[in-house]
N, CA, C and O atoms as a GROMACS GRO file, in nm:
protein
  280
    1UNK      N    1   4.402  -3.106  11.386
    1UNK     CA    2   4.494  -3.265  11.369
    1UNK      C    3   4.465  -3.226  11.214
    1UNK      O    4   4.359  -3.190  11.164
    2UNK      N    5   4.572  -3.240  11.163
    2UNK     CA    6   4.602  -3.264  10.994
    2UNK      C    7   4.615  -3.393  10.918
    2UNK      O    8   4.697  -3.483  10.937
    3UNK      N    9   4.520  -3.384  10.830
    3UNK     CA   10   4.564  -3.473  10.738
    3UNK      C   11   4.672  -3.453  10.594
    3UNK      O   12   4.674  -3.360  10.513
    4UNK      N   13   4.750  -3.567  10.600
    4UNK     CA   14   4.854  -3.517  10.489
    4UNK      C   15   4.773  -3.538  10.347
    4UNK      O   16   4.655  -3.567  10.359
    5UNK      N   17   4.807  -3.530  10.262
    5UNK     CA   18   4.710  -3.463  10.117
    5UNK      C   19   4.860  -3.385   9.982
    5UNK      O   20   4.945  -3.299   9.960
    6UNK      N   21   4.783  -3.512   9.932
    6UNK     CA   22   4.874  -3.501   9.785
    6UNK      C   23   4.834  -3.436   9.716
    6UNK      O   24   4.711  -3.440   9.719
    7UNK      N   25   4.862  -3.388   9.664
    7UNK     CA   26   4.809  -3.291   9.462
    7UNK      C   27   4.930  -3.440   9.392
    7UNK      O   28   4.983  -3.498   9.487
    8UNK      N   29   4.956  -3.479   9.302
    8UNK     CA   30   5.008  -3.547   9.237
    8UNK      C   31   4.999  -3.497   9.109
    8UNK      O   32   4.905  -3.418   9.104
    9UNK      N   33   5.059  -3.509   8.997
    9UNK     CA   34   5.019  -3.500   8.839
    9UNK      C   35   5.081  -3.657   8.804
    9UNK      O   36   5.190  -3.699   8.767
   10UNK      N   37   4.937  -3.726   8.841
   10UNK     CA   38   4.955  -3.872   8.720
   10UNK      C   39   4.985  -3.915   8.583
   10UNK      O   40   4.968  -3.833   8.493
   11UNK      N   41   5.025  -4.026   8.557
   11UNK     CA   42   5.029  -3.991   8.370
   11UNK      C   43   5.101  -3.891   8.358
   11UNK      O   44   5.056  -3.835   8.257
   12UNK      N   45   5.248  -3.789   8.427
   12UNK     CA   46   5.361  -3.743   8.348
   12UNK      C   47   5.500  -3.725   8.398
   12UNK      O   48   5.536  -3.739   8.515
   13UNK      N   49   5.559  -3.699   8.318
   13UNK     CA   50   5.685  -3.730   8.322
   13UNK      C   51   5.789  -3.605   8.359
   13UNK      O   52   5.910  -3.589   8.378
   14UNK      N   53   5.664  -3.525   8.357
   14UNK     CA   54   5.734  -3.333   8.437
   14UNK      C   55   5.622  -3.237   8.554
   14UNK      O   56   5.504  -3.269   8.542
   15UNK      N   57   5.639  -3.171   8.619
   15UNK     CA   58   5.528  -3.123   8.687
   15UNK      C   59   5.470  -3.011   8.593
   15UNK      O   60   5.528  -2.934   8.517
   16UNK      N   61   5.281  -3.035   8.637
   16UNK     CA   62   5.204  -2.963   8.584
   16UNK      C   63   5.173  -2.980   8.450
   16UNK      O   64   5.130  -2.898   8.368
   17UNK      N   65   5.213  -3.153   8.433
   17UNK     CA   66   5.107  -3.180   8.308
   17UNK      C   67   5.036  -3.287   8.354
   17UNK      O   68   4.984  -3.280   8.465
   18UNK      N   69   5.025  -3.391   8.284
   18UNK     CA   70   4.922  -3.513   8.284
   18UNK      C   71   4.771  -3.430   8.381
   18UNK      O   72   4.704  -3.327   8.369
   19UNK      N   73   4.778  -3.552   8.476
   19UNK     CA   74   4.656  -3.566   8.498
   19UNK      C   75   4.640  -3.573   8.669
   19UNK      O   76   4.685  -3.670   8.728
   20UNK      N   77   4.558  -3.439   8.760
   20UNK     CA   78   4.636  -3.399   8.821
   20UNK      C   79   4.536  -3.490   8.924
   20UNK      O   80   4.429  -3.534   8.880
   21UNK      N   81   4.579  -3.515   9.067
   21UNK     CA   82   4.494  -3.598   9.166
   21UNK      C   83   4.525  -3.584   9.254
   21UNK      O   84   4.637  -3.538   9.276
   22UNK      N   85   4.418  -3.623   9.375
   22UNK     CA   86   4.494  -3.606   9.494
   22UNK      C   87   4.487  -3.727   9.572
   22UNK      O   88   4.399  -3.810   9.547
   23UNK      N   89   4.578  -3.747   9.670
   23UNK     CA   90   4.637  -3.884   9.729
   23UNK      C   91   4.622  -3.841   9.910
   23UNK      O   92   4.725  -3.789   9.953
   24UNK      N   93   4.533  -3.853   9.993
   24UNK     CA   94   4.512  -3.898  10.079
   24UNK      C   95   4.512  -3.973  10.148
   24UNK      O   96   4.445  -4.073  10.121
   25UNK      N   97   4.610  -3.967  10.318
   25UNK     CA   98   4.676  -4.085  10.367
   25UNK      C   99   4.633  -4.063  10.506
   25UNK      O  100   4.665  -3.964  10.572
   26UNK      N  101   4.535  -4.194  10.563
   26UNK     CA  102   4.441  -4.193  10.666
   26UNK      C  103   4.471  -4.292  10.739
   26UNK      O  104   4.483  -4.398  10.679
   27UNK      N  105   4.494  -4.295  10.892
   27UNK     CA  106   4.559  -4.379  10.937
   27UNK      C  107   4.439  -4.508  11.014
   27UNK      O  108   4.455  -4.587  11.107
   28UNK      N  109   4.295  -4.474  10.902
   28UNK     CA  110   4.239  -4.574  10.983
   28UNK      C  111   4.098  -4.509  10.844
   28UNK      O  112   4.084  -4.404  10.781
   29UNK      N  113   4.033  -4.617  10.849
   29UNK     CA  114   3.915  -4.557  10.745
   29UNK      C  115   3.835  -4.449  10.781
   29UNK      O  116   3.854  -4.396  10.890
   30UNK      N  117   3.755  -4.413  10.711
   30UNK     CA  118   3.698  -4.241  10.698
   30UNK      C  119   3.569  -4.321  10.673
   30UNK      O  120   3.577  -4.434  10.624
   31UNK      N  121   3.449  -4.265  10.705
   31UNK     CA  122   3.302  -4.245  10.636
   31UNK      C  123   3.332  -4.156  10.504
   31UNK      O  124   3.400  -4.062  10.464
   32UNK      N  125   3.190  -4.290  10.446
   32UNK     CA  126   3.220  -4.165  10.310
   32UNK      C  127   3.194  -4.110  10.246
   32UNK      O  128   3.218  -4.094  10.126
   33UNK      N  129   3.083  -4.031  10.384
   33UNK     CA  130   3.055  -3.850  10.302
   33UNK      C  131   3.103  -3.794  10.344
   33UNK      O  132   3.048  -3.685  10.331
   34UNK      N  133   3.232  -3.780  10.428
   34UNK     CA  134   3.351  -3.705  10.416
   34UNK      C  135   3.434  -3.666  10.362
   34UNK      O  136   3.481  -3.555  10.334
   35UNK      N  137   3.476  -3.862  10.328
   35UNK     CA  138   3.558  -3.857  10.236
   35UNK      C  139   3.545  -3.778  10.146
   35UNK      O  140   3.636  -3.701  10.116
   36UNK      N  141   3.355  -3.782  10.044
   36UNK     CA  142   3.352  -3.685   9.958
   36UNK      C  143   3.344  -3.548   9.972
   36UNK      O  144   3.366  -3.464   9.885
   37UNK      N  145   3.317  -3.532  10.074
   37UNK     CA  146   3.280  -3.366  10.136
   37UNK      C  147   3.479  -3.360  10.120
   37UNK      O  148   3.494  -3.246  10.078
   38UNK      N  149   3.579  -3.403  10.129
   38UNK     CA  150   3.668  -3.391  10.104
   38UNK      C  151   3.718  -3.398   9.942
   38UNK      O  152   3.799  -3.311   9.912
   39UNK      N  153   3.682  -3.481   9.849
   39UNK     CA  154   3.696  -3.507   9.787
   39UNK      C  155   3.644  -3.332   9.687
   39UNK      O  156   3.718  -3.275   9.607
   40UNK      N  157   3.512  -3.289   9.723
   40UNK     CA  158   3.446  -3.176   9.647
   40UNK      C  159   3.571  -3.064   9.657
   40UNK      O  160   3.619  -3.007   9.559
   41UNK      N  161   3.620  -3.039   9.822
   41UNK     CA  162   3.686  -2.907   9.844
   41UNK      C  163   3.864  -2.998   9.725
   41UNK      O  164   3.953  -2.950   9.656
   42UNK      N  165   3.844  -3.077   9.749
   42UNK     CA  166   3.977  -3.101   9.603
   42UNK      C  167   3.990  -3.008   9.457
   42UNK      O  168   4.059  -2.934   9.387
   43UNK      N  169   3.846  -3.088   9.476
   43UNK     CA  170   3.746  -2.981   9.322
   43UNK      C  171   3.880  -3.021   9.234
   43UNK      O  172   3.955  -2.936   9.188
   44UNK      N  173   3.903  -3.190   9.214
   44UNK     CA  174   3.966  -3.296   9.108
   44UNK      C  175   3.904  -3.398   9.023
   44UNK      O  176   3.784  -3.420   9.038
   45UNK      N  177   3.999  -3.487   8.900
   45UNK     CA  178   3.851  -3.538   8.874
   45UNK      C  179   3.900  -3.661   8.908
   45UNK      O  180   3.865  -3.754   8.835
   46UNK      N  181   3.992  -3.695   9.030
   46UNK     CA  182   4.038  -3.811   9.125
   46UNK      C  183   4.080  -3.752   9.284
   46UNK      O  184   4.151  -3.651   9.294
   47UNK      N  185   4.062  -3.777   9.327
   47UNK     CA  186   4.108  -3.878   9.511
   47UNK      C  187   4.129  -3.997   9.520
   47UNK      O  188   4.044  -4.081   9.489
   48UNK      N  189   4.211  -4.018   9.552
   48UNK     CA  190   4.214  -4.182   9.664
   48UNK      C  191   4.285  -4.169   9.768
   48UNK      O  192   4.379  -4.090   9.766
   49UNK      N  193   4.255  -4.245   9.882
   49UNK     CA  194   4.209  -4.259  10.049
   49UNK      C  195   4.259  -4.420  10.046
   49UNK      O  196   4.203  -4.526  10.018
   50UNK      N  197   4.421  -4.376  10.100
   50UNK     CA  198   4.490  -4.529  10.154
   50UNK      C  199   4.489  -4.511  10.258
   50UNK      O  200   4.511  -4.397  10.297
   51UNK      N  201   4.458  -4.634  10.367
   51UNK     CA  202   4.553  -4.648  10.564
   51UNK      C  203   4.569  -4.769  10.466
   51UNK      O  204   4.536  -4.822  10.360
   52UNK      N  205   4.673  -4.774  10.624
   52UNK     CA  206   4.786  -4.896  10.606
   52UNK      C  207   4.676  -5.041  10.642
   52UNK      O  208   4.572  -5.036  10.709
   53UNK      N  209   4.732  -5.158  10.579
   53UNK     CA  210   4.603  -5.320  10.599
   53UNK      C  211   4.789  -5.374  10.623
   53UNK      O  212   4.900  -5.326  10.603
   54UNK      N  213   4.712  -5.538  10.692
   54UNK     CA  214   4.792  -5.615  10.716
   54UNK      C  215   4.906  -5.608  10.551
   54UNK      O  216   4.856  -5.615  10.438
   55UNK      N  217   5.020  -5.598  10.572
   55UNK     CA  218   5.080  -5.608  10.465
   55UNK      C  219   5.065  -5.576  10.298
   55UNK      O  220   5.096  -5.627  10.190
   56UNK      N  221   4.981  -5.427  10.365
   56UNK     CA  222   4.982  -5.323  10.248
   56UNK      C  223   4.856  -5.177  10.242
   56UNK      O  224   4.862  -5.080  10.318
   57UNK      N  225   4.810  -5.187  10.195
   57UNK     CA  226   4.768  -5.050  10.139
   57UNK      C  227   4.614  -5.081  10.163
   57UNK      O  228   4.572  -5.195  10.146
   58UNK      N  229   4.526  -4.976  10.204
   58UNK     CA  230   4.360  -5.056  10.175
   58UNK      C  231   4.336  -4.869  10.069
   58UNK      O  232   4.397  -4.762  10.066
   59UNK      N  233   4.237  -4.917  10.014
   59UNK     CA  234   4.226  -4.785   9.865
   59UNK      C  235   4.033  -4.760   9.881
   59UNK      O  236   3.944  -4.832   9.926
   60UNK      N  237   4.034  -4.645   9.827
   60UNK     CA  238   3.885  -4.613   9.811
   60UNK      C  239   3.957  -4.498   9.671
   60UNK      O  240   4.062  -4.437   9.652
   61UNK      N  241   3.831  -4.517   9.603
   61UNK     CA  242   3.893  -4.400   9.451
   61UNK      C  243   3.747  -4.317   9.448
   61UNK      O  244   3.649  -4.392   9.442
   62UNK      N  245   3.717  -4.168   9.451
   62UNK     CA  246   3.624  -4.069   9.502
   62UNK      C  247   3.622  -4.011   9.284
   62UNK      O  248   3.728  -4.026   9.223
   63UNK      N  249   3.523  -3.967   9.223
   63UNK     CA  250   3.552  -3.887   9.198
   63UNK      C  251   3.511  -3.807   9.200
   63UNK      O  252   3.425  -3.841   9.281
   64UNK      N  253   3.472  -3.635   9.165
   64UNK     CA  254   3.383  -3.526   9.246
   64UNK      C  255   3.254  -3.565   9.261
   64UNK      O  256   3.216  -3.490   9.351
   65UNK      N  257   3.159  -3.636   9.230
   65UNK     CA  258   3.036  -3.682   9.189
   65UNK      C  259   2.977  -3.846   9.253
   65UNK      O  260   2.863  -3.891   9.259
   66UNK      N  261   3.110  -3.907   9.297
   66UNK     CA  262   3.071  -4.082   9.321
   66UNK      C  263   3.240  -4.103   9.378
   66UNK      O  264   3.350  -4.048   9.373
   67UNK      N  265   3.156  -4.251   9.445
   67UNK     CA  266   3.312  -4.352   9.459
   67UNK      C  267   3.287  -4.392   9.378
   67UNK      O  268   3.166  -4.396   9.353
   68UNK      N  269   3.427  -4.471   9.243
   68UNK     CA  270   3.470  -4.520   9.174
   68UNK      C  271   3.476  -4.722   9.266
   68UNK      O  272   3.528  -4.734   9.376
   69UNK      N  273   3.437  -4.800   9.219
   69UNK     CA  274   3.370  -4.921   9.296
   69UNK      C  275   3.554  -5.042   9.224
   69UNK      O  276   3.569  -5.109   9.122
   70UNK      N  277   3.640  -5.016   9.331
   70UNK     CA  278   3.765  -5.104   9.210
   70UNK      C  279   3.772  -5.253   9.252
   70UNK      O  280   3.845  -5.331   9.191
   0.00000   0.00000   0.00000
């Protein structure tokens, strides 16, 4: 089973500029240890995990070493 993830150029008006980040779309929440493993594999400064919530999205944000409490 594949999990969609995207590497984006945040804060940029053109490709290959700005701040690269990863966005991972999940169907449901995942374990923090698993998310941190994904973050280490992506090796980017930020990775966001999103999954549907009633009327919007849930978000967890990680750096390569810790989860950022938003």
